[in-house]
N, CA and C of each residue as an Amber inpcrd file, in Angstrom:
protein
   552
   9.9590000 -22.5090000 -24.7130000   9.8560000 -23.6100000 -26.0210000
   9.2660000 -22.6760000 -27.6550000   8.7810000 -22.0530000 -27.3500000
   7.9690000 -22.3190000 -28.7540000   9.3070000 -21.0930000 -29.1160000
  10.1130000 -19.5970000 -28.4390000  10.9160000 -19.4960000 -28.0870000
  12.3990000 -19.6730000 -29.0520000  12.6260000 -20.3510000 -28.4980000
  13.5090000 -21.3170000 -28.6880000  13.7740000 -21.5840000 -30.6660000
  12.5110000 -22.2320000 -30.4810000  11.5030000 -22.7570000 -31.9530000
  12.3260000 -21.4940000 -33.0210000  11.5520000 -20.3870000 -32.8030000
  11.9360000 -19.5110000 -33.2040000  12.6710000 -18.7500000 -33.6860000
  13.9700000 -18.6410000 -32.3750000  15.3250000 -18.5250000 -32.4590000
  15.9470000 -19.2540000 -33.3700000  16.2350000 -20.3380000 -33.1310000
  16.8050000 -21.7290000 -34.1590000  15.9260000 -21.2410000 -35.4890000
  14.8610000 -20.5660000 -36.0670000  14.4110000 -21.0540000 -37.0640000
  15.1380000 -19.4440000 -37.6550000  15.1500000 -18.3920000 -36.7740000
  15.5240000 -17.1420000 -36.6930000  17.0250000 -17.2000000 -37.4680000
  17.9240000 -17.9350000 -36.5020000  18.9960000 -18.1470000 -37.3800000
  19.1790000 -18.8930000 -38.2170000  18.5170000 -19.5480000 -38.5920000
  19.2520000 -20.7260000 -39.6420000  18.4130000 -19.9150000 -41.0730000
  16.7050000 -19.5520000 -41.0910000  15.5480000 -18.7850000 -41.8700000
  16.4040000 -17.3860000 -42.3330000  16.7660000 -16.2030000 -41.3860000
  16.8150000 -15.3870000 -41.0740000  15.3580000 -14.5970000 -40.4790000
  15.5270000 -13.4820000 -40.1000000  14.1250000 -13.0850000 -39.4180000
  12.6570000 -12.7430000 -40.4170000  13.3820000 -12.3880000 -41.5750000
  11.9340000 -11.9030000 -42.1030000  11.5010000 -13.7290000 -43.3560000
  11.6950000 -14.5620000 -42.7190000  11.5930000 -16.1820000 -43.2020000
  10.1270000 -16.0130000 -44.0010000   9.1310000 -15.2310000 -43.3450000
   7.5910000 -15.5570000 -43.6480000   7.4560000 -14.6530000 -44.2280000
   8.3560000 -13.3310000 -44.4970000   7.8110000 -12.2480000 -45.2790000
   7.4250000 -13.6590000 -47.0310000   6.2430000 -12.0930000 -48.1720000
   6.3330000 -12.6250000 -49.6610000   8.0110000 -12.1510000 -49.9500000
   8.6260000 -12.9970000 -51.0360000  10.2440000 -12.7750000 -51.4690000
  10.1850000 -10.7640000 -52.3320000   8.4450000 -10.6830000 -52.6490000
   8.7190000  -8.7120000 -52.7080000   8.9150000  -7.9460000 -51.7330000
   8.7510000  -8.9990000 -50.4440000   8.7270000  -7.3110000 -49.0250000
  10.2290000  -7.8200000 -48.4160000  10.6170000  -8.6720000 -48.7920000
  12.2880000  -9.2050000 -47.9310000  12.7470000  -7.6200000 -48.1510000
  13.4410000  -7.5740000 -47.3340000  14.9270000  -6.5280000 -47.1960000
  15.5180000  -6.8690000 -48.8730000  15.5790000  -5.4560000 -49.4120000
  16.4540000  -5.9480000 -50.0550000  18.4150000  -6.2760000 -50.0530000
  18.2630000  -5.1160000 -48.8970000  20.3630000  -5.5220000 -49.1380000
  20.7400000  -6.6370000 -47.5880000  21.4620000  -7.2820000 -47.8800000
  21.8180000  -7.8520000 -46.4040000  22.1930000  -6.9080000 -45.6430000
  22.5670000  -6.8960000 -44.0020000  22.5200000  -6.1850000 -42.7460000
  24.0430000  -5.7580000 -43.1730000  24.5400000  -4.9900000 -42.7570000
  26.2830000  -5.0870000 -42.7980000  26.3490000  -4.8450000 -40.6530000
  27.4880000  -4.5330000 -40.6070000  27.9270000  -5.1310000 -39.1790000
  27.4140000  -3.3060000 -38.5590000  27.8470000  -2.3830000 -39.5930000
  28.0040000  -0.5980000 -38.7900000  26.5600000  -0.6730000 -38.7580000
  24.9190000  -1.5850000 -39.8880000  23.7960000  -0.7200000 -39.8910000
  23.3320000  -0.9570000 -38.2700000  22.4780000   0.0260000 -38.0950000
  22.1570000   1.1860000 -36.7440000  20.8920000  -0.1690000 -35.9120000
  20.7620000  -1.6180000 -37.2750000  19.7580000  -2.5680000 -36.7820000
  20.9590000  -3.5670000 -35.9850000  21.8650000  -3.4630000 -35.9500000
  22.7620000  -4.3830000 -35.1410000  23.4640000  -4.1130000 -34.3340000
  23.4180000  -5.1170000 -33.1150000  24.1470000  -4.7260000 -31.7950000
  25.1900000  -4.4990000 -31.5310000  25.9340000  -3.4540000 -31.8540000
  26.9370000  -2.8260000 -31.4770000  27.9500000  -4.2300000 -30.2210000
  27.4690000  -3.8330000 -29.0780000  27.7060000  -4.3580000 -28.0750000
  28.1230000  -6.5440000 -27.8970000  26.9040000  -6.3760000 -29.1030000
  27.0280000  -8.1770000 -29.2610000  28.2530000  -8.3890000 -29.5690000
  28.8170000  -7.5720000 -30.7620000  29.5530000  -7.3170000 -31.6110000
  30.8770000  -6.9590000 -30.5760000  30.8610000  -6.7500000 -29.6490000
  32.3350000  -6.6640000 -29.0850000  32.0800000  -7.6550000 -27.7880000
  31.4720000  -8.1190000 -27.7600000  31.9030000  -9.5400000 -26.4350000
  30.7040000  -9.8730000 -26.4450000  29.5120000  -9.5590000 -26.0780000
  28.7530000  -9.9100000 -25.3830000  27.8320000  -8.1160000 -25.3330000
  26.4090000  -9.0890000 -25.0840000  25.1870000  -8.1250000 -24.9150000
  25.4260000  -7.4620000 -23.6480000  24.4950000  -6.6600000 -23.3090000
  24.3340000  -6.3320000 -21.8780000  22.3300000  -7.0330000 -21.5870000
  21.7360000  -6.8750000 -22.5710000  20.5430000  -7.5530000 -22.0620000
  20.6240000  -8.6530000 -21.9960000  21.7630000  -9.7290000 -22.3100000
  21.7420000 -11.1290000 -21.9750000  22.2340000 -11.1210000 -20.6010000
  22.8620000 -10.3440000 -20.1840000  23.1480000 -10.6930000 -18.9100000
  21.6620000 -10.5740000 -17.1510000  22.3810000 -10.8750000 -16.3880000
  21.2900000 -11.2370000 -15.4590000  19.5280000 -11.3050000 -15.9280000
  19.4710000 -12.4210000 -17.1560000  18.1680000 -12.2900000 -17.2820000
  17.3390000 -12.6770000 -16.1220000  15.3090000 -13.0370000 -15.4930000
  15.5030000 -12.8010000 -14.9120000  15.2540000 -12.7020000 -13.5830000
  16.0110000 -11.3430000 -13.5680000  15.8770000 -10.8320000 -12.3410000
  15.9850000  -9.2040000 -12.3020000  16.3810000  -8.4790000 -10.9040000
  15.2050000  -7.1580000 -10.9250000  16.0050000  -6.2760000 -11.8480000
  17.3940000  -6.5130000 -12.2460000  18.4360000  -5.8570000 -13.1480000
  18.5800000  -6.1410000 -14.6030000  17.3050000  -6.9560000 -15.2850000
  17.3230000  -7.3940000 -15.7470000  16.4530000  -6.3900000 -17.2970000
  17.6070000  -5.6970000 -18.2550000  17.3530000  -5.0840000 -18.8100000
  15.9060000  -5.4110000 -20.5120000  15.9720000  -6.3340000 -20.1090000
  14.4280000  -6.5560000 -21.5540000  15.7210000  -7.4680000 -22.4680000
  14.5050000  -8.2660000 -23.4190000  15.2980000  -8.5830000 -24.6900000
  15.9880000  -7.3380000 -25.1860000  17.1830000  -7.8460000 -26.0300000
  17.5230000  -6.9170000 -27.0840000  17.1490000  -6.3830000 -28.4120000
  16.6940000  -4.9960000 -28.6220000  16.0450000  -4.9810000 -29.9030000
  16.7540000  -5.2930000 -30.9720000  18.4130000  -5.4210000 -31.2990000
  19.1240000  -4.9390000 -32.2650000  19.3820000  -6.9770000 -32.2570000
  19.6650000  -6.8040000 -33.7930000  19.9690000  -7.8870000 -34.6520000
  21.2170000  -8.1670000 -33.5240000  21.7920000  -9.7330000 -33.2260000
  22.5070000 -10.7720000 -32.9360000  23.5630000 -11.5730000 -33.7130000
  24.2460000 -11.4400000 -34.8910000  24.1240000 -12.5360000 -35.3520000
  26.0110000 -11.9870000 -35.4590000  26.3230000 -13.1510000 -35.6670000
  27.5990000 -14.4840000 -35.3790000  28.6680000 -13.5190000 -36.9620000
  28.0310000 -13.9700000 -38.3500000  28.4500000 -13.0140000 -39.6740000
  28.9670000 -11.7950000 -38.8920000  27.9950000 -11.5750000 -38.5490000
  28.6520000 -10.1170000 -38.8450000  29.4720000  -9.1080000 -37.6790000
  29.1380000  -9.5490000 -36.2890000  30.5010000  -9.8900000 -35.4550000
  31.8190000 -10.3380000 -35.8800000  32.0790000 -10.8450000 -36.7490000
  33.2030000 -11.9120000 -37.5670000  33.3910000 -10.8250000 -38.7980000
  32.4070000 -10.2860000 -39.1080000  33.5150000  -9.1440000 -40.0030000
  33.5520000  -7.9430000 -39.3350000  33.1030000  -7.6640000 -38.0430000
  33.7090000  -6.6760000 -37.2910000  34.6910000  -6.5620000 -36.5430000
  34.8140000  -7.9820000 -36.5750000  36.1360000  -8.5320000 -36.2220000
  37.6580000  -8.3130000 -37.3810000  36.8560000  -8.3480000 -38.3260000
  38.3380000  -8.6570000 -39.3270000  38.1030000  -7.0080000 -39.7190000
  37.1610000  -5.9470000 -39.4340000  37.3860000  -5.0160000 -40.0540000
  38.3710000  -3.8270000 -39.4620000  38.0080000  -4.2670000 -38.3300000
  38.5240000  -3.4510000 -36.7390000  40.2100000  -3.5460000 -36.4310000
  40.4650000  -5.1820000 -37.2430000  41.3940000  -5.6610000 -36.9520000
  42.5190000  -4.4470000 -38.2310000  42.0380000  -3.8380000 -38.1800000
  42.6550000  -3.3440000 -39.8050000  42.4390000  -1.6570000 -39.1110000
  41.5510000  -1.6120000 -38.6610000  42.0560000  -0.3040000 -37.9990000
  41.4050000  -0.1230000 -36.6340000  42.1130000   0.3980000 -35.9440000
  42.2300000   0.0550000 -34.6210000  41.6040000   1.0790000 -33.7870000
  41.6520000   2.2190000 -34.2080000  41.2330000   3.5050000 -33.4340000
  39.8210000   3.0810000 -33.5900000  39.0320000   2.8050000 -34.5280000
  37.6560000   2.2880000 -34.9950000  37.2770000   1.3050000 -33.7690000
  37.6260000   0.2670000 -33.6450000  37.5430000  -0.3510000 -32.3870000
  37.8730000   0.6410000 -31.1460000  38.5900000   1.0700000 -31.4080000
  39.0590000   1.9670000 -29.4550000  38.0030000   2.7450000 -29.0480000
  37.0650000   2.8070000 -30.3750000  36.2730000   4.2730000 -30.5560000
  35.0310000   3.4670000 -30.2280000  34.7570000   2.0160000 -30.4540000
  33.4770000   1.5950000 -30.0610000  33.7500000   0.4920000 -29.2230000
  34.8990000   0.0600000 -28.5810000  35.1220000   0.1800000 -27.1440000
  34.7870000   1.0240000 -25.8560000  35.3670000   2.1740000 -26.2990000
  35.2890000   3.7360000 -25.0810000  33.1960000   3.2920000 -25.0050000
  32.9630000   3.8240000 -26.4190000  31.2340000   4.1320000 -26.1820000
  31.3310000   2.6890000 -24.6190000  31.2560000   1.6650000 -25.2900000
  30.4990000  -0.0750000 -24.5160000  31.1580000   0.0660000 -23.2820000
  31.9260000   0.5510000 -22.7750000  32.6420000   0.7920000 -21.2830000
  32.1220000   1.9920000 -20.5530000  31.7650000   3.1250000 -21.5570000
  30.6170000   3.8610000 -20.8530000  29.2690000   3.6970000 -20.8020000
  28.4890000   2.9020000 -21.6220000  27.6720000   2.3140000 -21.8150000
  27.4730000   0.8950000 -19.9470000  28.7590000   0.6380000 -19.9670000
  28.3880000  -0.3790000 -18.5740000  29.2570000  -0.0210000 -17.4280000
  29.5170000   1.3970000 -17.8050000  29.9160000   2.5440000 -16.2890000
  28.4710000   2.7340000 -16.2720000  27.5710000   3.4920000 -17.1650000
  26.5230000   3.6870000 -16.1880000  25.6090000   2.5880000 -16.3200000
  25.4970000   1.0260000 -16.8050000  24.5950000  -0.3660000 -16.2500000
  25.0560000  -0.2450000 -14.7870000  26.3380000  -0.2420000 -14.2430000
  27.3580000   0.4560000 -12.9990000  26.5250000   0.6730000 -12.1670000
  27.0100000   2.1270000 -12.3290000  25.9690000   2.8390000 -11.1820000
  24.5940000   3.1850000 -11.2220000  24.1600000   2.6610000 -12.3430000
  22.1830000   1.8970000 -11.7990000  22.3680000   1.1580000 -10.9360000
  22.6920000  -0.2700000 -11.3550000  23.1880000  -1.0490000 -10.0280000
  23.4490000  -0.5390000  -8.8400000  24.3410000   0.1420000  -8.8140000
  25.2970000   0.6370000  -7.0690000  24.6340000   1.5110000  -6.3660000
  23.9080000   2.0890000  -7.2120000  22.6670000   3.5210000  -6.8130000
  21.6380000   2.6350000  -6.0580000  21.0700000   1.9520000  -6.8460000
  20.1580000   0.6460000  -6.3240000  20.6220000  -0.1920000  -4.6400000
  21.5500000  -0.8520000  -5.3610000  21.7840000  -1.0300000  -4.1660000
  21.7900000  -0.1880000  -2.1230000  22.5170000   1.2550000  -3.1450000
  22.4550000   2.1430000  -2.4430000  21.3690000   2.2630000  -1.7290000
  20.3170000   2.2270000  -2.2160000  19.3110000   2.7460000  -1.7290000
  18.6990000   1.8670000  -1.2590000  18.7340000   0.6250000  -1.3910000
  18.0830000  -0.6520000  -0.4300000  18.9530000  -0.8470000   0.7150000
  20.5650000  -0.2800000   0.4610000  21.1320000  -0.2290000   2.3110000
  20.7870000   0.0600000   2.6420000  20.6690000   1.7610000   2.4160000
  19.7590000   2.9510000   3.3050000  18.5280000   2.9770000   3.3330000
  17.9160000   1.9270000   3.4150000  16.4850000   1.5340000   3.3170000
  16.2080000   0.5030000   4.9540000  17.6600000  -0.5910000   4.4510000
  17.8320000  -1.4930000   5.7200000  18.3260000  -0.6940000   6.7470000
  18.8570000  -0.0620000   6.6480000  19.4010000   1.0490000   7.9010000
  18.6700000   1.3180000   8.8710000  17.6040000   2.1810000   8.0430000
  16.4290000   2.8030000   9.1600000  15.8310000   1.6980000  10.0840000
  15.6110000   2.6310000  11.3390000  15.4730000   1.6200000  12.1750000
  13.8390000   1.9830000  12.2150000  13.3510000   0.7810000  13.0400000
  11.3540000   0.5940000  12.8670000  11.5580000   1.2580000  14.4380000
  10.5750000   2.1170000  14.5840000  10.0420000   3.2350000  15.7280000
   8.7980000   2.5650000  16.0240000   9.2470000   2.1580000  17.3920000
   7.4930000   2.0710000  17.7550000   8.2480000   1.9620000  19.0340000
   6.3320000   2.8070000  19.7260000   5.5400000   3.8120000  20.4960000
   5.3110000   2.8130000  21.0060000   5.5860000   2.3040000  22.9600000
   5.1730000   1.3880000  23.6520000   5.0580000   2.0420000  24.5390000
   3.7190000   0.9430000  25.4130000   3.5340000   1.6750000  26.2520000
   4.5790000   0.8240000  28.1200000   5.1390000   2.4350000  28.8440000
   6.0480000   2.3470000  29.7350000   6.1740000   1.2490000  30.2780000
   5.5080000   0.1770000  30.7030000   5.2780000  -1.4220000  31.4010000
   6.1960000  -2.5540000  29.7560000   6.1760000  -1.8360000  28.7570000
   6.0340000  -2.9150000  27.8590000   7.8560000  -2.7450000  27.7520000
   8.1160000  -1.6360000  27.5480000   9.3230000  -1.1850000  27.0790000
  10.1450000  -1.2600000  28.4430000  10.0490000  -1.2680000  29.6600000
  10.2420000  -1.8440000  30.6090000  10.8510000  -2.9420000  30.8000000
   9.8550000  -3.9460000  29.7960000  10.2940000  -5.5180000  29.9280000
  11.1760000  -6.0500000  28.6150000  11.1320000  -5.1860000  27.7330000
  11.7080000  -4.8100000  26.7790000  14.4260000  -4.2880000  27.0350000
  13.9960000  -3.7920000  27.8670000  14.6220000  -3.2500000  27.8300000
  15.8300000  -4.4910000  28.7540000  14.5380000  -5.0840000  30.2820000
  14.8320000  -6.1340000  30.7420000  15.3580000  -6.7180000  30.0050000
  14.5140000  -7.6620000  28.6990000  15.2330000  -9.1840000  28.6700000
  16.0940000  -8.4270000  27.4800000  17.0400000  -7.1540000  27.2410000
  17.7010000  -6.5640000  26.6430000  18.6250000  -6.6950000  27.2680000
  18.9430000  -6.2970000  28.6350000  19.9110000  -6.5650000  29.5380000
  20.2310000  -7.8780000  29.8440000  18.8910000  -8.3310000  29.6180000
  19.7910000 -10.0910000  30.3510000  20.7090000 -10.8790000  29.1480000
  20.0230000 -10.3840000  27.6190000  21.1110000 -11.0690000  26.3550000
  22.0520000 -10.5270000  26.8820000  22.6300000  -8.8660000  26.6160000
  23.6880000  -8.8880000  27.2030000  24.2920000  -9.6850000  28.4270000
  24.0840000  -9.4080000  28.9010000  24.2460000 -10.2190000  30.4800000
  24.8380000 -11.8680000  29.1100000  23.9890000 -12.2570000  29.2040000
  24.4750000 -13.2150000  28.7180000  25.7290000 -13.4390000  27.8410000
  25.3010000 -12.6160000  26.8780000  26.1750000 -13.1030000  25.4670000
  27.8490000 -12.2830000  26.4880000  28.0660000 -11.4180000  27.0470000
  29.1920000 -10.8880000  28.0130000  29.8980000 -11.9370000  28.7880000
  28.8860000 -13.0650000  29.3330000  29.2240000 -14.5410000  29.4820000
  30.5310000 -15.2130000  28.7840000  29.1400000 -15.1670000  27.8090000
  30.0720000 -16.4800000  26.9150000  31.0980000 -16.1630000  26.1250000
  30.8430000 -14.6880000  25.6570000  32.1990000 -14.2970000  26.1350000
  33.5500000 -14.4390000  26.6950000  33.7060000 -14.0110000  28.5960000
  34.1550000 -14.2140000  29.1920000  34.5800000 -15.7530000  29.1340000
  33.3000000 -16.3070000  29.4810000  34.1580000 -17.9240000  29.3030000
  35.0060000 -18.8170000  28.2070000  34.3300000 -18.2560000  26.6360000
  35.2730000 -18.4490000  25.6640000  36.3770000 -17.6850000  25.1830000
  36.7470000 -16.9440000  26.5450000  37.8100000 -16.3460000  25.9890000
  38.9810000 -16.8730000  26.7610000  38.0320000 -17.4210000  28.0920000
  39.1100000 -18.1260000  29.4480000  39.4170000 -19.6700000  28.4970000
  38.2190000 -20.2460000  27.5580000  38.8110000 -21.7640000  27.2320000
  37.5940000 -22.2400000  27.7430000  36.4910000 -22.1100000  28.4420000
  35.8960000 -22.8800000  28.8460000  34.9810000 -23.3910000  27.8820000
  34.6110000 -24.8190000  27.7990000  33.3260000 -24.8600000  27.1770000
  32.2620000 -24.4910000  27.5350000  31.7520000 -23.5780000  27.0830000
  29.8680000 -23.9490000  26.8290000  28.7100000 -24.6690000  26.6890000
  29.5750000 -25.7250000  26.0920000  28.6900000 -27.0770000  25.3250000
  28.2340000 -27.1360000  26.9030000  29.3810000 -27.7150000  28.0350000
  29.2780000 -28.4620000  28.9380000  28.8200000 -27.7660000  30.4700000
  28.2040000 -26.0190000  30.0820000  27.9740000 -26.0430000  31.0870000
  25.9290000 -25.5440000  31.3080000  25.1540000 -26.4140000  31.5840000
  23.6840000 -26.2990000  31.3060000  23.4340000 -25.0230000  32.1720000
  23.6280000 -24.2700000  32.3770000  22.8050000 -23.2270000  33.1390000
  22.8290000 -22.0150000  31.9300000  24.5370000 -21.6570000  31.5550000
  23.8440000 -20.4300000  30.2910000  23.3740000 -21.3740000  29.5680000
  23.2660000 -22.2090000  28.8720000  22.5950000 -23.0660000  28.0530000
  21.2110000 -23.0880000  28.2670000  20.9360000 -23.5960000  29.5030000
  19.4650000 -23.2930000  30.0840000  18.9630000 -21.5490000  30.3080000
  20.2030000 -20.8010000  30.1860000  19.4260000 -18.9940000  30.6240000
  18.8740000 -18.2060000  29.3510000  19.9730000 -18.9990000  28.6040000
  20.1050000 -18.6590000  27.1440000  18.3890000 -18.8640000  26.3810000
  18.6230000 -20.2700000  26.9840000  17.2940000 -20.3980000  26.2550000
  15.9260000 -19.5000000  26.6550000  16.1640000 -19.4660000  28.0300000
  14.7180000 -18.8660000  28.7200000  14.9610000 -17.5880000  27.8900000
  15.3820000 -16.9070000  27.8600000  15.5070000 -15.5600000  27.2340000
  14.8650000 -15.3810000  26.4080000  15.8060000 -16.2160000  24.4940000
  14.9150000 -16.0780000  23.8220000  13.7210000 -16.6110000  23.5250000
  13.7490000 -17.4180000  24.3730000  12.2560000 -18.5750000  24.2390000
  11.3610000 -16.7180000  24.8810000  11.2240000 -16.3410000  26.2690000
  10.5550000 -14.7500000  26.1010000  10.4770000 -13.9560000  25.1990000
  11.1170000 -13.6320000  24.5820000  12.2800000 -13.1040000  23.3630000
  10.9550000 -12.8190000  21.8770000  11.1030000 -14.1390000  22.1810000
  10.7790000 -14.8440000  20.8870000   8.8220000 -15.1130000  20.4240000
   8.5330000 -15.4780000  22.0620000   6.7100000 -15.8460000  22.0770000
   6.3590000 -14.4430000  22.7400000   7.2990000 -13.4250000  24.2320000
   6.6450000 -12.2430000  24.2870000   7.0270000 -11.2930000  24.2480000
   7.9830000 -11.0500000  23.2710000   8.4880000  -9.3130000  23.1010000
   8.8730000  -9.4210000  21.5570000   8.4130000 -10.6330000  20.5610000
   8.8820000 -10.5190000  19.1500000   7.8400000  -9.1770000  18.3980000
   9.1370000  -8.9010000  17.7080000   8.4640000  -7.8180000  17.1260000
   7.1870000  -7.4410000  16.5260000   7.0500000  -8.3820000  16.2900000
   5.0930000  -9.0800000  15.7520000   4.2950000  -8.2990000  16.5770000
   4.3230000  -8.9180000  17.6740000   3.6490000  -9.3450000  19.2860000
   4.2130000  -7.2430000  19.7030000   5.4240000  -7.0680000  19.7820000
   5.7180000  -5.1560000  19.8350000   4.3770000  -4.1750000  18.2780000
   4.2600000  -4.7270000  17.2910000   3.5860000  -3.9270000  16.4980000
   2.1610000  -4.0970000  16.8590000   1.5360000  -4.7430000  17.5370000
   0.5790000  -5.0030000  18.3050000  -0.1000000  -4.0450000  19.5360000
   0.9050000  -3.9910000  20.6110000   1.1610000  -3.2920000  21.2880000
   1.3720000  -1.9910000  21.5580000   1.4760000  -2.3390000  20.0030000
   2.1610000  -0.4880000  19.8500000   0.6640000   0.4820000  20.0600000
   0.2920000   1.5910000  20.8120000  -1.0900000   2.1280000  20.8960000
  -1.2520000   3.3720000  19.7310000  -2.0680000   3.0710000  19.2510000
  -2.9490000   3.8640000  18.2540000  -3.4970000   4.6850000  18.1540000
């Protein structure tokens, strides 16, 4: 709430509104000054994207001003080479951001693909394998019956078998239980 009010005052009165008159900057900013956000002048600032996410870049430390954006558009309409130069820099920056996000996504996907290796007692491993075979058999039955057009909802035997196998899996050989059965 306070930040919104501060931003409104900055927009209306300028960032230096609280400074005494003799300490305020003498010259007004130009669109080409290093304190002005060039990305904002070109369309949007990437710092405004993905706010409050893991990809948040944080607040932009440069000036975002619509008047400076209009000045930039007027000047670059007369000089297309200048516009193209800034657009190339902008595109390179956006591609770098995209590469970083893609790299982060790849690393998360690689982490998800790694399997959890658990060493179990031979008896527990046999039970896990047996339940896995039962699940595979029931899944195959479901596929066979669905390919022939037989309604599975009307078959209480398959439904009961599936329920029993899943119940045993969830309550006896669940991953949490497997972790507790791991030899130390």
